[in-house]
C-alpha positions as CSV (number, residue, x, y, z in Angstrom):
1,M,-108.3,0.1,-116.4
2,N,-106.1,3.0,-117.6
3,T,-104.1,3.5,-114.4
4,S,-102.7,6.8,-115.6
5,E,-106.1,8.3,-116.3
6,K,-107.4,6.9,-113.1
7,Y,-104.7,8.9,-111.1
8,Y,-106.1,12.1,-112.6
9,Q,-109.7,11.1,-112.1
10,V,-109.1,10.5,-108.4
11,A,-107.1,13.7,-108.1
12,L,-109.9,15.7,-109.7
13,S,-112.4,14.2,-107.3
14,R,-110.2,15.3,-104.3
15,I,-110.0,19.0,-105.1
16,P,-112.7,20.5,-102.8
17,Q,-112.6,24.0,-104.4
18,I,-113.8,22.6,-107.8
19,G,-116.7,20.4,-106.7
20,V,-118.8,18.0,-108.7
21,V,-120.6,20.4,-111.1
22,N,-117.4,22.3,-112.1
23,A,-115.4,19.1,-112.4
24,R,-118.0,17.8,-114.9
25,R,-117.9,21.1,-116.7
26,L,-114.1,20.8,-117.0
27,V,-114.3,17.3,-118.4
28,S,-117.0,18.2,-120.9
29,Y,-115.0,21.2,-122.2
30,I,-111.5,19.7,-122.1
31,G,-112.1,16.0,-122.7
32,S,-110.5,13.9,-119.9
33,A,-109.2,14.3,-116.3
34,A,-105.6,13.9,-117.6
35,E,-106.0,16.7,-120.1
36,I,-107.4,19.0,-117.3
37,F,-104.2,18.7,-115.4
38,Q,-102.1,19.1,-118.5
39,A,-104.0,22.3,-119.6
40,S,-102.6,25.8,-119.0
41,R,-104.1,28.3,-116.6
42,A,-105.3,30.4,-119.5
43,E,-107.1,27.5,-121.1
44,L,-108.9,26.6,-117.8
45,Q,-110.0,30.2,-117.2
46,K,-111.7,30.3,-120.6
47,I,-114.2,27.7,-119.4
48,P,-117.4,29.3,-118.0
49,H,-117.5,29.6,-114.2
50,I,-113.8,28.6,-113.9
51,G,-112.0,31.7,-112.6
52,P,-108.3,32.1,-111.5
53,I,-108.8,30.5,-108.0
54,L,-110.4,27.3,-109.4
55,A,-107.9,27.1,-112.2
56,E,-105.0,27.5,-109.8
57,S,-106.3,24.7,-107.5
58,V,-105.6,22.2,-110.4
59,F,-101.9,23.0,-110.2
60,Q,-101.4,22.0,-106.5
61,K,-99.2,19.0,-106.5
62,F,-100.7,17.6,-103.3
63,Y,-103.8,16.2,-105.1
64,L,-101.8,14.2,-107.6
65,Q,-99.6,12.9,-104.9
66,E,-102.6,11.9,-102.8
67,A,-104.3,10.3,-105.8
68,E,-101.2,8.1,-106.4
69,E,-101.4,6.7,-102.9
70,I,-105.2,6.2,-103.1
71,V,-105.0,4.3,-106.5
72,E,-102.2,2.1,-105.3
73,A,-104.1,1.2,-102.1
74,C,-107.3,0.4,-104.0
75,I,-105.4,-1.8,-106.5
76,G,-103.8,-3.6,-103.5
77,Q,-107.2,-4.3,-101.9
78,Q,-109.0,-5.0,-105.3
79,I,-111.3,-2.0,-104.9
80,S,-112.7,-0.5,-108.1
81,M,-112.6,3.2,-108.7
82,L,-115.6,4.2,-110.8
83,F,-115.5,7.6,-112.6
84,Y,-118.9,9.0,-113.5
85,L,-118.3,8.3,-117.2
86,D,-117.4,4.6,-116.6
87,A,-119.9,2.0,-117.8
88,E,-119.8,0.3,-114.3
89,Y,-120.8,3.5,-112.5
90,P,-124.5,3.3,-111.4
91,D,-126.6,4.7,-114.3
92,R,-129.4,5.8,-112.1
93,L,-127.0,7.9,-110.1
94,K,-125.0,9.2,-113.1
95,H,-127.8,11.6,-114.1
96,I,-128.2,13.2,-110.6
97,Y,-126.9,16.7,-110.5
98,D,-125.0,16.2,-107.3
99,A,-123.8,12.7,-107.8
100,P,-120.2,11.9,-106.8
101,L,-117.6,12.3,-109.4
102,L,-116.0,9.0,-108.4
103,L,-117.1,6.0,-106.4
104,Y,-115.1,3.2,-104.6
105,Y,-116.7,-0.2,-104.9
106,Q,-116.0,-3.8,-103.9
107,G,-118.3,-6.8,-104.3
108,T,-119.9,-9.2,-106.7
109,A,-123.2,-7.4,-107.4
110,Q,-123.6,-5.4,-110.6
111,L,-124.5,-1.7,-109.9
112,N,-126.8,-1.5,-112.9
113,Q,-129.3,-4.3,-112.3
114,E,-132.8,-4.0,-113.6
115,R,-134.4,-3.6,-110.2
116,S,-133.1,-1.9,-107.1
117,L,-134.7,-0.8,-103.9
118,A,-133.5,1.3,-101.0
119,V,-134.8,0.4,-97.5
120,V,-134.1,2.8,-94.6
121,G,-135.4,3.7,-91.2
122,T,-134.7,4.6,-87.6
123,R,-131.6,3.4,-85.8
124,K,-133.9,2.4,-82.9
125,A,-136.0,-0.1,-84.7
126,T,-139.0,-1.6,-82.8
127,D,-140.1,-5.3,-83.1
128,Y,-142.8,-4.1,-85.5
129,G,-140.2,-2.4,-87.7
130,K,-138.0,-5.4,-87.8
131,R,-140.9,-7.7,-88.7
132,M,-141.9,-5.4,-91.5
133,T,-138.3,-5.3,-92.8
134,H,-137.9,-9.0,-92.7
135,A,-141.3,-9.6,-94.4
136,L,-140.4,-7.1,-97.2
137,V,-137.2,-8.9,-98.1
138,E,-138.9,-12.3,-97.8
139,Q,-141.8,-11.3,-100.1
140,S,-139.4,-10.0,-102.7
141,L,-137.9,-13.5,-103.4
142,G,-138.2,-14.3,-107.0
143,C,-138.4,-10.7,-108.1
144,Q,-134.6,-10.3,-108.4
145,V,-134.3,-7.0,-106.6
146,V,-131.0,-5.7,-105.2
147,F,-131.5,-4.0,-101.9
148,V,-129.5,-0.9,-100.8
149,S,-129.1,0.6,-97.3
150,G,-126.6,2.3,-95.1
151,L,-125.3,-0.4,-92.7
152,A,-126.5,1.7,-89.7
153,Y,-128.0,0.4,-86.5
154,G,-131.7,-0.4,-86.6
155,I,-133.6,-0.8,-89.9
156,D,-130.5,-0.6,-92.1
157,I,-128.7,-3.6,-90.6
158,E,-132.0,-5.6,-90.4
159,V,-132.3,-5.2,-94.2
160,H,-128.7,-6.4,-94.7
161,K,-129.0,-9.3,-92.3
162,Q,-132.2,-10.6,-93.8
163,C,-130.8,-10.3,-97.3
164,L,-127.7,-12.3,-96.3
165,A,-129.9,-14.9,-94.6
166,L,-132.0,-15.4,-97.7
167,G,-129.3,-15.1,-100.3
168,V,-130.6,-11.8,-101.7
169,E,-128.0,-9.4,-103.2
170,N,-127.6,-6.2,-101.1
171,I,-125.3,-3.2,-101.2
172,A,-124.1,-1.1,-98.3
173,V,-123.3,2.6,-98.8
174,L,-120.7,3.9,-96.3
175,A,-120.2,7.4,-94.9
176,G,-116.5,6.9,-94.8
177,G,-113.6,5.0,-96.3
178,F,-113.4,1.2,-96.5
179,N,-110.8,1.1,-93.7
180,Y,-113.2,2.7,-91.2
181,V,-116.4,0.6,-91.1
182,Y,-119.1,2.4,-89.0
183,P,-120.4,1.0,-86.8
184,S,-117.6,-1.5,-86.4
185,K,-120.0,-4.0,-84.9
186,H,-121.4,-4.5,-88.4
187,K,-118.0,-5.4,-90.0
188,R,-119.0,-9.1,-90.2
189,Q,-122.1,-8.4,-92.2
190,L,-120.0,-6.1,-94.5
191,E,-117.5,-8.9,-95.1
192,Q,-120.4,-11.2,-96.1
193,M,-121.8,-8.6,-98.5
194,L,-118.6,-8.6,-100.4
195,L,-119.4,-12.2,-101.4
196,H,-123.1,-11.7,-102.1
197,G,-123.6,-8.0,-102.9
198,G,-121.2,-5.1,-102.4
199,V,-119.9,-2.1,-100.5
200,L,-119.9,1.4,-102.0
201,S,-118.4,4.8,-100.9
202,E,-117.5,8.1,-102.4
203,Y,-114.6,8.4,-99.9
204,P,-111.1,6.9,-100.3
205,L,-110.0,4.1,-98.0
206,H,-108.3,6.4,-95.4
207,Q,-111.2,8.7,-94.9
208,K,-112.8,8.4,-91.4
209,P,-116.6,8.8,-91.1
210,D,-117.7,12.3,-90.2
211,P,-121.2,13.5,-89.1
212,R,-121.3,15.7,-92.3
213,F,-120.9,12.6,-94.5
214,F,-124.1,10.8,-93.4
215,P,-126.7,13.0,-95.0
216,L,-124.5,13.1,-98.2
217,R,-124.3,9.3,-98.1
218,N,-128.1,9.2,-98.2
219,R,-128.3,11.0,-101.6
220,I,-126.3,8.0,-103.0
221,I,-128.8,5.5,-101.5
222,A,-131.7,7.4,-103.0
223,G,-130.1,8.2,-106.3
224,M,-128.9,4.7,-107.2
225,T,-132.2,3.0,-106.6
226,D,-135.6,2.9,-108.3
227,A,-137.5,3.6,-105.1
228,T,-137.1,4.1,-101.4
229,V,-139.0,2.4,-98.6
230,V,-139.0,4.1,-95.2
231,V,-139.9,1.4,-92.6
232,E,-139.8,3.4,-89.4
233,A,-138.7,7.0,-88.7
234,A,-139.2,9.8,-86.2
235,V,-140.1,13.3,-87.5
236,K,-136.4,14.1,-88.0
237,G,-133.5,11.8,-89.0
238,G,-131.5,10.3,-91.8
239,A,-134.4,8.2,-93.2
240,L,-136.5,11.3,-93.9
241,I,-133.4,12.9,-95.5
242,T,-133.2,9.9,-97.8
243,A,-136.9,10.2,-98.6
244,D,-136.4,13.9,-99.4
245,Y,-133.6,13.1,-101.8
246,A,-135.7,10.4,-103.5
247,N,-138.5,12.9,-104.0
248,N,-136.2,15.5,-105.4
249,Y,-134.8,12.9,-107.8
250,H,-138.3,12.0,-108.9
251,R,-138.0,8.5,-107.5
252,E,-140.9,6.6,-105.9
253,V,-141.1,6.7,-102.1
254,F,-143.1,4.3,-99.9
255,A,-143.7,4.5,-96.2
256,V,-144.8,1.7,-93.8
257,P,-147.7,3.1,-91.7
258,G,-147.2,2.8,-88.0
259,N,-148.8,3.1,-84.6
260,L,-150.1,6.7,-84.0
261,E,-148.8,6.5,-80.4
262,K,-145.2,5.6,-81.3
263,I,-142.5,8.2,-81.9
264,F,-140.8,6.1,-84.6
265,S,-144.0,5.9,-86.6
266,E,-144.4,9.7,-86.8
267,G,-142.0,10.2,-89.7
268,C,-143.7,7.5,-91.9
269,N,-147.2,8.7,-91.1
270,T,-146.2,12.3,-91.8
271,L,-144.8,11.3,-95.2
272,I,-148.0,9.6,-96.1
273,Q,-150.2,12.4,-94.8
274,K,-148.2,15.1,-96.8
275,H,-148.4,12.9,-99.9
276,K,-144.6,12.6,-100.0
277,A,-144.9,8.8,-99.9
278,T,-147.2,6.0,-101.0
279,I,-148.5,3.9,-98.2
280,Y,-146.8,0.6,-98.1
281,T,-149.3,-2.2,-97.8
282,G,-147.3,-5.2,-99.0
283,W,-144.8,-6.3,-101.6
284,E,-147.3,-7.1,-104.3
285,A,-148.7,-3.5,-104.3
286,L,-145.2,-2.1,-104.4
287,A,-144.2,-4.4,-107.3
288,L,-147.3,-3.5,-109.3
289,Q,-146.7,0.2,-108.8
290,M,-143.1,-0.2,-109.9
291,N,-144.2,-2.3,-112.9
292,W,-142.0,-5.2,-111.6
293,I,-144.9,-7.6,-112.0
294,S,-148.1,-7.5,-114.1
295,D,-151.7,-8.5,-113.2
296,V,-151.3,-11.8,-115.0
297,D,-148.4,-12.7,-112.6
298,R,-150.5,-12.3,-109.5
299,I,-151.7,-15.3,-107.7
300,Q,-155.3,-15.8,-108.6
301,P,-158.0,-16.7,-106.0
302,K,-159.1,-19.7,-108.1
303,K,-156.1,-21.5,-106.7
304,Q,-158.0,-21.7,-103.4
305,M,-160.7,-23.9,-105.0
306,S,-158.6,-27.1,-104.3
307,W,-158.3,-26.2,-100.6
308,S,-161.5,-27.9,-99.6
309,R,-159.6,-31.0,-98.3
310,L,-157.4,-28.9,-96.1
311,T,-157.7,-28.5,-92.4
312,D,-158.5,-25.1,-90.9
313,D,-154.8,-24.6,-89.9
314,E,-153.6,-25.6,-93.3
315,S,-156.1,-23.3,-95.0
316,Q,-155.1,-20.4,-92.8
317,L,-151.4,-20.8,-93.7
318,M,-152.2,-21.1,-97.4
319,A,-154.2,-17.9,-97.2
320,I,-151.3,-16.0,-95.6
321,L,-148.8,-17.3,-98.1
322,V,-151.1,-16.2,-101.0
323,K,-151.5,-12.8,-99.6
324,E,-148.0,-12.1,-98.2
325,G,-145.8,-14.1,-100.6
326,P,-142.8,-16.1,-99.3
327,C,-142.6,-15.9,-95.5
328,S,-140.2,-17.2,-92.8
329,L,-141.3,-19.7,-90.2
330,D,-141.1,-17.0,-87.5
331,T,-143.3,-14.6,-89.6
332,L,-145.9,-17.3,-90.1
333,A,-145.9,-18.1,-86.4
334,W,-146.5,-14.4,-85.6
335,H,-149.4,-14.2,-88.1
336,V,-151.2,-17.2,-86.7
337,Q,-150.0,-16.8,-83.1
338,K,-148.9,-20.4,-82.7
339,K,-145.7,-22.1,-81.7
340,V,-143.1,-22.7,-84.3
341,T,-143.0,-26.4,-83.5
342,D,-146.7,-26.8,-84.1
343,L,-146.5,-24.8,-87.3
344,A,-143.6,-26.9,-88.7
345,I,-145.8,-30.0,-88.7
346,T,-148.6,-28.3,-90.6
347,L,-146.2,-26.9,-93.2
348,L,-144.7,-30.4,-93.6
349,N,-148.1,-31.8,-94.4
350,L,-148.6,-29.0,-97.0
351,E,-145.3,-29.9,-98.5
352,F,-146.3,-33.6,-98.8
353,Q,-149.5,-32.4,-100.6
354,G,-147.4,-30.4,-103.1
355,L,-148.9,-27.1,-102.1
356,V,-146.0,-25.4,-100.4
357,K,-142.3,-25.3,-101.1
358,A,-139.6,-24.9,-98.4
359,L,-136.7,-22.6,-99.3
360,P,-133.3,-22.2,-97.5
361,G,-133.5,-20.3,-94.2
362,Y,-136.9,-21.8,-93.2
363,I,-138.7,-19.7,-95.8
364,Y,-142.0,-21.1,-97.3
365,R,-143.9,-20.1,-100.4
366,I,-146.8,-21.4,-102.6
367,K,-145.5,-24.1,-104.9
C-alpha cells in the first residue's frame, strides 16, 4: 500500500462539498488523489463543474490532518482502506454512480467472489421469516455464495448467525465506523465474521452511526451483490429501500411471499404484485434464474426409483431433501411435524444406507 497516496485518498473522501461524482471527475482529469491536493486553484477550476468553492475546499488543511489520523488508526487495527480504483474494491459496486469513493474493510472473505447475495428484511422477524432465512442459507450449501446483510435486528442478524453456524462466508455492512458497532448486542457475531467473512463500512473508525447513514448503507448492500432477497418487510422500511436500490442498479430482486394477514408480509407481497421482485419459491429456482446451476445439475426424479425399500418416514424425509436441498434437523422436524429425537433415528438409518450425508451443525443432504 502506498501510504502517502492513501492519505490523500482518505482526505478526498472526507470533503463533503466535493462528493463522489466530482471526486471521480477530479481523479479522471488530474490523475491521482495526491495530484489533486498538489494542483493549483486555477488548474482545479478548469475542470468541468469544479468552481471556486469546490476548488477552495481542497486547500483546507483539516481534511489532510484528519486523514493522517484515520490512516494511522486503520493501520494499527489492520483495517484495509479501499479506494474505488483499487483491485480489491468490489467490482459490482465500482460501476454504481453513487458508490463510495473509499471503503474500510476487515476480514478474510474476498469482495469479488463469483457469487454474492444480499438478504434483508424487517427488524421484527416472525418465526416464519426466521425459518425462511435459515432454509435459504442451508439450501445454498455447495453453491459457494457469499451472503451480505446489515447486522441489524431481525432478518439481518438471522442471516449472519445461520451463515456462521454453517461455515458460510458472510459480510456485514455497517452504518457507522468500526469502533461503534450497532446494535452493540451483535458485536460477538461481528467478531466471528472477521474470521469467516468480513465487515465493511464507508465511514472511518470514529464515525458514530446516524439515522441518515442507514439508507445509504443499503445502497452498498444492493450494489455489491448479484441479487437481493427480501424475506419479510412492512410497506415501509430499510428492506424495501434496499430492494429499490437493487432495481435501480438493474440487479435481480426476489421476495419471499407471506401471509396476507401479517403486516410484515405486506412489503414482500407488494414487491411481487408490482413486478418489482420475482417470487422466491426456493433456492433451486433462484440459482437457476441467476445461472448459478444448470438443468443438468438438478437432482433428477429417477433417483427416487431406489426408494422402494424405504419406510414411509424415510421416503418422506428423502423427498423433502430432494426438493429443498440441505436442511437442518430443526427444519426437517418442522416439515414433518415430528420430534427431533424421533427424526434423528430415521436420519441415522438413511445414513447407514448411504442415502443421506450429515454435515456440521446437524445439517443433512442427499448423498
